[in-house]
C-alpha positions as CSV (number, residue, x, y, z in Angstrom):
1,M,-76.9,-43.6,52.0
2,A,-77.8,-46.8,50.5
3,L,-78.6,-45.0,47.6
4,R,-75.3,-43.0,47.0
5,I,-73.2,-46.5,47.7
6,L,-75.9,-48.1,44.8
7,L,-75.4,-45.3,42.6
8,G,-71.6,-45.3,42.6
9,V,-71.6,-49.0,42.2
10,V,-73.8,-48.3,38.8
11,M,-71.4,-45.9,37.9
12,A,-67.9,-48.1,38.6
13,L,-70.0,-50.8,36.6
14,S,-70.8,-48.3,33.7
15,L,-67.4,-47.0,33.6
16,Y,-65.8,-50.4,33.4
17,A,-67.7,-51.6,30.5
18,A,-67.5,-48.5,29.2
19,G,-64.0,-48.6,29.1
20,E,-63.9,-51.7,27.6
21,N,-66.0,-50.5,24.6
22,A,-64.0,-47.6,24.0
23,N,-61.4,-49.6,23.0
24,R,-63.2,-50.3,19.7
25,Y,-62.6,-46.8,18.6
26,A,-58.9,-46.4,19.5
27,A,-58.0,-46.7,15.8
28,T,-60.4,-44.6,14.7
29,A,-59.4,-42.0,17.2
30,D,-55.9,-42.3,16.3
31,R,-56.7,-41.7,12.5
32,L,-59.4,-38.9,12.8
33,I,-56.7,-37.4,15.2
34,D,-53.8,-38.2,12.8
35,A,-56.0,-36.4,9.7
36,A,-56.8,-33.3,11.8
37,L,-53.0,-32.5,12.6
38,K,-52.1,-33.1,9.4
39,D,-54.8,-31.4,7.4
40,E,-53.2,-28.3,5.8
41,H,-56.8,-26.7,5.1
42,S,-58.7,-26.6,7.8
43,L,-58.2,-23.1,8.4
44,D,-59.1,-21.9,5.1
45,R,-62.9,-21.7,5.7
46,L,-62.0,-19.5,9.2
47,E,-59.7,-17.5,7.4
48,Y,-62.3,-16.7,4.8
49,L,-65.2,-16.1,7.3
50,C,-63.0,-13.9,9.6
51,Y,-61.0,-11.5,6.6
52,R,-63.8,-11.7,3.7
53,I,-67.1,-11.3,5.9
54,G,-65.8,-10.1,9.0
55,N,-68.2,-9.2,12.6
56,R,-71.2,-10.9,12.0
57,L,-73.7,-8.9,14.4
58,S,-77.3,-10.2,14.7
59,G,-79.5,-8.1,12.5
60,S,-76.5,-6.9,10.2
61,N,-75.7,-8.1,6.8
62,T,-72.4,-9.8,7.4
63,L,-74.7,-12.1,9.4
64,N,-77.0,-13.1,6.8
65,E,-73.7,-13.2,4.4
66,A,-72.0,-15.7,6.7
67,I,-75.5,-17.8,7.0
68,D,-75.5,-18.3,3.2
69,W,-72.1,-18.7,2.8
70,S,-72.4,-21.5,5.8
71,A,-74.8,-23.3,4.1
72,N,-73.0,-23.6,1.1
73,E,-69.8,-24.8,2.9
74,M,-71.7,-27.4,4.4
75,K,-73.2,-28.7,0.9
76,R,-69.3,-28.2,-0.6
77,A,-68.0,-30.6,2.5
78,G,-70.6,-33.0,1.5
79,L,-73.1,-32.7,4.4
80,E,-76.7,-34.0,3.6
81,N,-79.9,-32.3,4.5
82,V,-78.4,-29.2,4.9
83,R,-81.1,-26.4,5.5
84,T,-81.7,-22.9,7.4
85,I,-83.9,-22.7,10.8
86,P,-85.6,-18.7,10.3
87,V,-85.5,-16.9,13.5
88,K,-86.0,-13.6,14.5
89,V,-83.3,-12.0,16.4
90,P,-82.9,-8.1,18.0
91,H,-81.1,-5.8,15.5
92,W,-78.9,-3.3,17.5
93,I,-76.9,-0.7,15.8
94,R,-74.0,0.5,17.7
95,G,-73.5,4.0,15.6
96,K,-71.0,6.3,16.6
97,E,-70.0,6.9,20.1
98,S,-67.3,8.7,22.2
99,A,-66.4,9.7,25.9
100,E,-63.9,12.1,27.1
101,M,-62.7,13.4,30.6
102,L,-63.0,16.8,30.8
103,A,-61.6,17.0,34.2
104,P,-59.1,17.5,36.1
105,Q,-57.9,16.7,32.5
106,R,-59.1,16.9,29.0
107,K,-58.4,13.2,27.6
108,P,-60.5,10.8,25.4
109,L,-61.4,7.4,27.4
110,F,-61.2,4.4,25.4
111,I,-65.1,2.8,25.4
112,L,-67.3,0.4,23.8
113,G,-70.7,0.5,24.1
114,L,-72.6,-2.0,25.8
115,G,-74.6,-4.2,23.8
116,G,-78.3,-3.3,23.8
117,S,-77.8,0.2,25.6
118,I,-79.9,2.7,24.5
119,G,-78.2,6.0,23.3
120,T,-77.5,9.3,24.6
121,P,-79.5,12.7,24.3
122,A,-78.6,14.4,21.6
123,G,-75.6,16.3,21.9
124,G,-74.8,13.5,25.0
125,I,-74.1,13.6,28.9
126,T,-72.0,15.6,30.7
127,A,-71.7,14.7,34.5
128,D,-69.4,14.0,37.5
129,V,-68.5,10.6,38.5
130,V,-68.5,8.5,41.1
131,A,-66.5,5.6,41.1
132,V,-67.4,2.1,43.0
133,S,-66.0,-1.7,42.9
134,T,-69.1,-3.3,44.0
135,F,-72.2,-3.1,44.4
136,D,-72.4,-2.6,48.1
137,E,-70.4,0.5,47.9
138,L,-72.9,1.6,45.3
139,E,-75.9,1.3,47.9
140,R,-73.8,2.8,50.4
141,L,-73.5,6.2,48.7
142,G,-77.4,6.3,48.1
143,R,-79.2,8.5,45.8
144,S,-77.9,11.4,47.2
145,R,-74.5,11.0,45.8
146,V,-75.3,8.8,42.7
147,E,-78.4,10.9,41.4
148,G,-77.5,13.1,38.3
149,K,-73.8,11.3,38.1
150,I,-72.4,9.0,35.7
151,V,-71.5,5.9,38.0
152,L,-67.8,4.2,37.1
153,Y,-67.8,0.1,38.2
154,D,-64.0,-0.8,38.7
155,A,-64.8,-4.1,39.6
156,P,-61.4,-6.3,39.3
157,F,-61.8,-9.5,36.8
158,V,-62.6,-12.5,39.4
159,S,-64.3,-15.0,37.2
160,Y,-66.6,-14.5,34.2
161,G,-69.4,-15.8,35.6
162,E,-69.2,-13.3,38.7
163,T,-67.7,-10.2,37.3
164,V,-70.2,-9.9,34.3
165,A,-72.9,-9.1,36.8
166,Y,-71.5,-5.5,36.8
167,R,-72.1,-5.6,32.7
168,S,-75.3,-6.7,32.9
169,Q,-77.4,-5.5,35.8
170,G,-75.0,-2.3,36.6
171,A,-76.9,0.1,34.5
172,S,-80.6,-0.6,36.2
173,R,-79.1,-0.6,39.6
174,A,-77.2,2.4,38.8
175,A,-80.5,4.2,37.3
176,R,-82.4,3.0,40.4
177,L,-80.2,5.7,42.3
178,G,-80.6,8.2,39.8
179,A,-77.8,8.0,37.8
180,V,-77.7,9.5,34.1
181,A,-75.1,7.1,32.5
182,A,-72.9,4.2,33.6
183,F,-69.5,3.2,33.2
184,V,-68.3,-0.6,33.3
185,R,-64.7,-1.7,33.5
186,S,-63.9,-3.8,30.9
187,I,-64.8,-7.7,31.9
188,T,-61.2,-9.2,31.7
189,P,-58.1,-9.9,33.8
190,R,-56.0,-8.0,31.3
191,S,-55.8,-4.9,28.9
192,L,-54.2,-3.1,26.2
193,R,-56.3,-0.2,26.7
194,D,-58.9,-2.0,24.5
195,P,-62.1,-2.1,25.8
196,H,-64.5,-5.3,25.8
197,T,-68.3,-5.0,25.1
198,G,-71.3,-7.2,25.8
199,A,-74.6,-7.6,26.8
200,L,-76.1,-5.6,29.1
201,R,-80.1,-6.7,30.2
202,Y,-82.1,-3.4,31.7
203,N,-84.6,-4.4,34.4
204,D,-88.1,-2.8,33.3
205,Q,-88.3,-1.5,37.2
206,D,-85.6,0.8,36.4
207,P,-85.1,3.8,34.4
208,K,-83.0,3.2,31.1
209,I,-79.7,4.8,30.9
210,P,-76.8,4.7,28.3
211,A,-74.0,2.4,29.7
212,A,-70.5,1.8,27.6
213,A,-67.5,-0.5,28.8
214,V,-64.1,1.7,29.5
215,S,-60.7,-0.1,29.5
216,I,-59.2,-1.3,32.7
217,E,-56.6,1.4,32.7
218,D,-59.1,4.0,32.3
219,A,-61.2,2.5,34.7
220,M,-58.3,2.4,37.6
221,W,-57.5,5.8,36.3
222,I,-61.1,7.7,37.2
223,H,-61.4,5.4,40.5
224,R,-58.0,6.6,41.8
225,L,-58.7,9.8,41.0
226,T,-62.1,9.9,43.2
227,Q,-60.1,7.9,45.9
228,A,-57.7,10.5,46.3
229,G,-60.6,13.2,46.6
230,V,-60.4,15.2,43.0
231,S,-63.6,15.9,41.3
232,V,-63.9,14.0,37.7
233,R,-65.8,14.9,34.8
234,A,-67.0,13.4,32.0
235,H,-68.7,13.6,28.8
236,L,-70.2,10.6,26.7
237,E,-71.9,10.5,23.4
238,M,-73.9,7.3,22.0
239,E,-75.8,7.0,19.2
240,A,-76.9,3.3,20.2
241,H,-80.6,2.2,19.1
242,F,-82.8,-0.6,18.0
243,E,-84.4,-1.2,14.4
244,P,-87.2,-3.4,14.5
245,D,-86.0,-7.4,14.9
246,A,-84.7,-8.8,11.9
247,D,-84.8,-12.2,10.2
248,S,-81.9,-14.7,10.8
249,A,-81.2,-18.3,10.8
250,D,-79.6,-21.4,12.4
251,V,-77.7,-23.5,9.9
252,M,-77.5,-27.0,9.8
253,G,-76.2,-30.1,8.0
254,E,-75.6,-33.6,8.8
255,I,-74.2,-36.9,8.4
256,V,-77.1,-39.3,8.5
257,G,-77.2,-42.2,10.7
258,S,-76.4,-45.7,9.3
259,E,-78.5,-47.8,11.9
260,R,-80.4,-45.0,14.2
261,P,-80.6,-41.9,11.9
262,D,-83.4,-40.4,14.1
263,E,-81.1,-40.7,16.7
264,V,-78.9,-37.4,16.8
265,V,-75.6,-35.9,18.4
266,A,-75.3,-32.5,17.6
267,I,-71.8,-30.4,17.3
268,G,-71.2,-26.8,16.8
269,G,-71.7,-23.3,18.2
270,H,-72.7,-19.7,17.6
271,I,-72.2,-18.2,13.6
272,D,-73.1,-14.4,15.4
273,S,-70.3,-12.3,16.9
274,W,-70.5,-8.7,18.4
275,D,-69.9,-5.5,15.8
276,V,-66.2,-5.4,16.8
277,G,-63.0,-7.4,15.0
278,Q,-63.9,-11.0,14.0
279,G,-65.3,-12.8,15.8
280,A,-62.8,-15.1,15.1
281,H,-62.3,-17.0,18.8
282,D,-65.9,-16.0,19.7
283,D,-67.0,-18.2,17.9
284,G,-66.2,-18.9,14.4
285,G,-63.4,-20.8,15.7
286,G,-66.1,-23.1,17.1
287,I,-68.1,-23.3,14.1
288,M,-65.7,-23.8,11.6
289,A,-63.8,-26.6,14.1
290,A,-67.2,-28.5,14.1
291,L,-67.6,-28.2,10.5
292,E,-63.9,-29.4,9.8
293,A,-64.6,-32.3,12.1
294,V,-67.5,-33.9,10.3
295,S,-65.4,-33.1,6.7
296,L,-62.9,-35.4,7.8
297,M,-65.2,-38.0,8.7
298,K,-66.7,-38.1,5.0
299,K,-63.1,-37.6,3.6
300,M,-62.3,-40.9,5.7
301,G,-65.7,-42.5,4.6
302,L,-67.0,-42.6,8.4
303,R,-70.4,-43.2,8.7
304,P,-71.7,-43.3,12.1
305,R,-74.7,-45.2,13.7
306,R,-76.2,-42.6,14.7
307,T,-76.8,-39.0,12.9
308,I,-74.0,-36.2,13.6
309,R,-75.8,-32.7,13.0
310,V,-73.6,-29.5,12.6
311,V,-75.3,-26.8,14.1
312,F,-74.6,-23.1,13.5
313,W,-76.7,-21.3,15.9
314,T,-77.7,-17.4,15.9
315,S,-78.0,-14.8,17.9
316,E,-76.2,-16.5,20.7
317,E,-74.5,-12.7,22.1
318,N,-77.7,-10.6,22.3
319,S,-80.5,-13.0,22.5
320,G,-80.0,-16.6,22.6
321,N,-82.8,-16.8,20.2
322,G,-81.0,-19.1,18.2
323,G,-81.0,-21.7,20.7
324,R,-84.2,-21.1,21.5
325,G,-85.4,-21.4,17.8
326,Y,-83.4,-24.9,17.5
327,R,-85.2,-26.2,20.3
328,E,-88.4,-25.0,19.2
329,W,-88.1,-26.5,15.9
330,L,-87.3,-29.8,17.3
331,G,-90.9,-30.3,19.3
332,D,-91.2,-33.7,20.0
333,K,-88.2,-35.0,17.7
334,V,-85.9,-33.4,21.0
335,K,-86.3,-36.8,22.7
336,G,-84.3,-38.6,20.0
337,H,-81.1,-36.1,20.8
338,Y,-78.3,-38.2,22.6
339,A,-76.2,-35.4,23.4
340,A,-75.0,-31.9,22.3
341,I,-71.4,-30.6,22.2
342,E,-71.0,-26.8,21.7
343,M,-67.1,-25.1,21.6
344,D,-67.8,-21.6,22.6
345,G,-64.5,-20.6,24.7
346,G,-62.0,-19.9,21.9
347,A,-60.0,-22.1,19.7
348,E,-56.8,-22.4,22.1
349,R,-55.3,-25.6,23.4
350,P,-58.5,-28.0,24.0
351,I,-58.3,-29.9,27.6
352,G,-61.4,-31.6,27.7
353,F,-65.2,-31.1,28.2
354,D,-67.7,-30.0,30.9
355,F,-70.2,-32.5,30.8
356,A,-73.8,-31.6,32.2
357,D,-76.9,-33.8,32.4
358,M,-80.2,-32.5,34.2
359,P,-82.7,-35.1,35.3
360,R,-84.9,-35.8,32.7
361,R,-88.8,-35.4,32.6
362,R,-90.8,-38.6,31.8
363,A,-91.4,-39.0,28.3
364,G,-94.6,-37.6,27.3
365,S,-94.4,-34.6,29.7
366,A,-95.7,-31.5,28.2
367,D,-92.6,-30.1,26.8
368,G,-91.6,-33.6,25.1
369,A,-88.7,-34.1,27.3
370,A,-86.6,-36.8,26.4
371,P,-86.7,-40.2,28.7
372,A,-84.4,-40.1,32.0
373,A,-80.9,-40.6,31.0
374,S,-78.5,-43.3,32.6
375,P,-75.2,-43.1,33.8
376,E,-74.0,-44.8,30.9
377,V,-73.8,-40.9,28.8
378,R,-71.4,-39.9,31.4
379,A,-69.5,-43.2,31.1
380,R,-69.0,-43.2,27.6
381,V,-67.9,-39.7,27.7
382,E,-65.4,-40.5,30.4
383,A,-64.4,-43.5,28.2
384,I,-64.0,-41.8,24.8
385,S,-61.8,-38.6,26.3
386,K,-59.3,-41.2,27.1
387,L,-58.8,-41.7,23.6
388,L,-57.7,-38.0,22.9
389,K,-55.1,-38.1,26.1
390,R,-52.1,-37.9,23.5
391,I,-53.1,-34.2,22.6
392,G,-54.1,-33.7,26.4
393,A,-57.7,-33.4,25.6
394,D,-59.1,-36.1,28.2
395,R,-60.0,-34.2,31.1
396,V,-63.7,-34.6,31.6
397,Q,-65.7,-32.4,34.8
398,S,-69.2,-31.4,35.9
399,G,-70.0,-28.0,34.8
400,G,-72.7,-25.8,33.2
401,S,-73.7,-25.4,29.7
402,E,-73.3,-23.2,26.9
403,A,-75.6,-21.0,26.1
404,D,-77.2,-22.4,22.7
405,V,-77.7,-25.7,24.3
406,E,-79.1,-24.7,27.5
407,P,-82.4,-25.2,26.1
408,L,-81.5,-28.7,25.3
409,L,-80.5,-29.4,28.8
410,A,-83.5,-28.0,30.3
411,S,-85.3,-30.9,28.3
412,G,-83.0,-33.2,29.4
413,V,-80.4,-34.1,26.8
414,P,-76.7,-34.5,28.1
415,V,-74.8,-31.5,27.0
416,L,-70.6,-31.2,26.6
417,G,-69.0,-27.8,26.1
418,L,-65.4,-28.3,24.8
419,R,-62.7,-26.8,26.9
420,T,-60.0,-25.1,26.1
421,T,-57.1,-23.7,28.0
422,M,-58.5,-20.1,27.8
423,E,-55.1,-18.7,28.5
424,H,-55.7,-15.5,25.9
425,Y,-59.1,-15.9,25.6
426,W,-60.9,-13.0,27.9
427,D,-58.1,-10.8,26.2
428,Y,-59.7,-10.7,23.2
429,H,-63.3,-11.5,23.9
430,H,-65.6,-8.8,22.6
431,T,-62.8,-6.7,21.3
432,Q,-61.9,-5.1,18.3
433,A,-58.5,-7.9,18.7
434,D,-60.8,-10.9,18.4
435,T,-59.3,-11.5,14.8
436,F,-57.6,-14.5,12.8
437,D,-54.3,-13.5,13.9
438,K,-55.2,-15.0,17.3
439,I,-55.6,-18.2,15.8
440,V,-52.8,-20.4,16.6
441,P,-53.0,-23.1,13.6
442,E,-52.1,-26.1,16.0
443,D,-54.3,-25.5,18.7
444,F,-57.2,-25.2,16.2
445,K,-56.6,-28.4,14.3
446,R,-56.4,-30.0,18.2
447,C,-60.2,-28.5,18.4
448,V,-61.1,-30.5,15.2
449,A,-59.7,-33.9,16.4
450,T,-61.4,-33.5,19.5
451,F,-64.6,-32.7,18.3
452,A,-64.2,-35.3,16.1
453,V,-63.3,-38.1,18.3
454,M,-65.8,-37.0,20.6
455,A,-68.7,-36.7,18.2
456,Y,-68.0,-40.0,16.0
457,A,-67.6,-42.5,19.4
458,L,-70.6,-41.2,20.7
459,A,-73.1,-41.2,17.8
460,D,-71.3,-44.8,16.6
461,W,-71.4,-46.3,20.1
462,I,-73.9,-49.5,20.2
């Protein structure tokens, strides 16, 4: 109890001191916000990325094109030390795919193969379908009622973190009981018969079976038929397969700090996307907002005391190798990372930040972790966030980390996730509909402003 009281007092004092100090940045914050909201060219890069390059799956030629183009854009924006960090990534090929209900009606099913799935044998798979809403229901069916069948998981969306388990684990759980394929209801609360892909994870102890996302409408239709005692039979064909791992890269550029250049505030998102849509919200908006934020600083002649490093991480969607590769590239220099901010929740209206700060190991430990963090980092984030109140982006709450900065968090670096309303994000997420026309210019500009104010003030803080 005494320790809690002491920590509370320390935090209160830190918040007070941080609040007083943050006032020094009020005028600069307003300038950055004004510049972001008035910028008529802030969306040009994102439009080019979406319309001229397109989706960017790991191992694809379009991802390689996006990496080269991004490095050139960073140079054009005047960033220093622009470079690429080589990273090996998985190279999964979707190929042709289709599914059809054969009985009680003959109708096409709307599917997208899950990332990393194996394909079907030549000629496809034809089998009866058993439908469940939970893993518990699957286990109650047992092998006798699952073997030789296609398992459909019709799990309604609760939250992404909870419901995505059916996408990631469903195939292996079904294969363990003898299923020959798996359908997974798209991980989204709403649908216009548009399936949502995403990565699965096979359990090495279980057989591998092909798996595909189906639209909410198709999942509910099949499930209701089976609940009524109607036998449902379906056919699935998928050409999905892996090629050898491919060469890829993280992309980065900097505004080098004026006084503490070896201390770094990293900001960015992931440059890859799934092979559908254009990767506009996931995560073209994130990387382009980060680049535009530092571009504004350059235009305004702002050079903070610490270095601001823009990073476009590769292969977030199907491996996380970009985030891990960046951490490995840093080595012992991770000690110099003051904070990392990632935007990977769509470019809708920003509301603030999630903050995570794990206890750090002592300096000199085996993984080169940074020295212990103080309550002042959280206090500074909260104080700076108040400068964003005029655009409604002043919330700070404790939360987990985005995937690309998890390796930094594990090494003790405080990480922030730029949070948006996500009102429609799950509608577009991992679908053909994640396209540039879904970006609202005013919301994107607010994201740029939110990135710019937080990144600059953190990097300049004495």
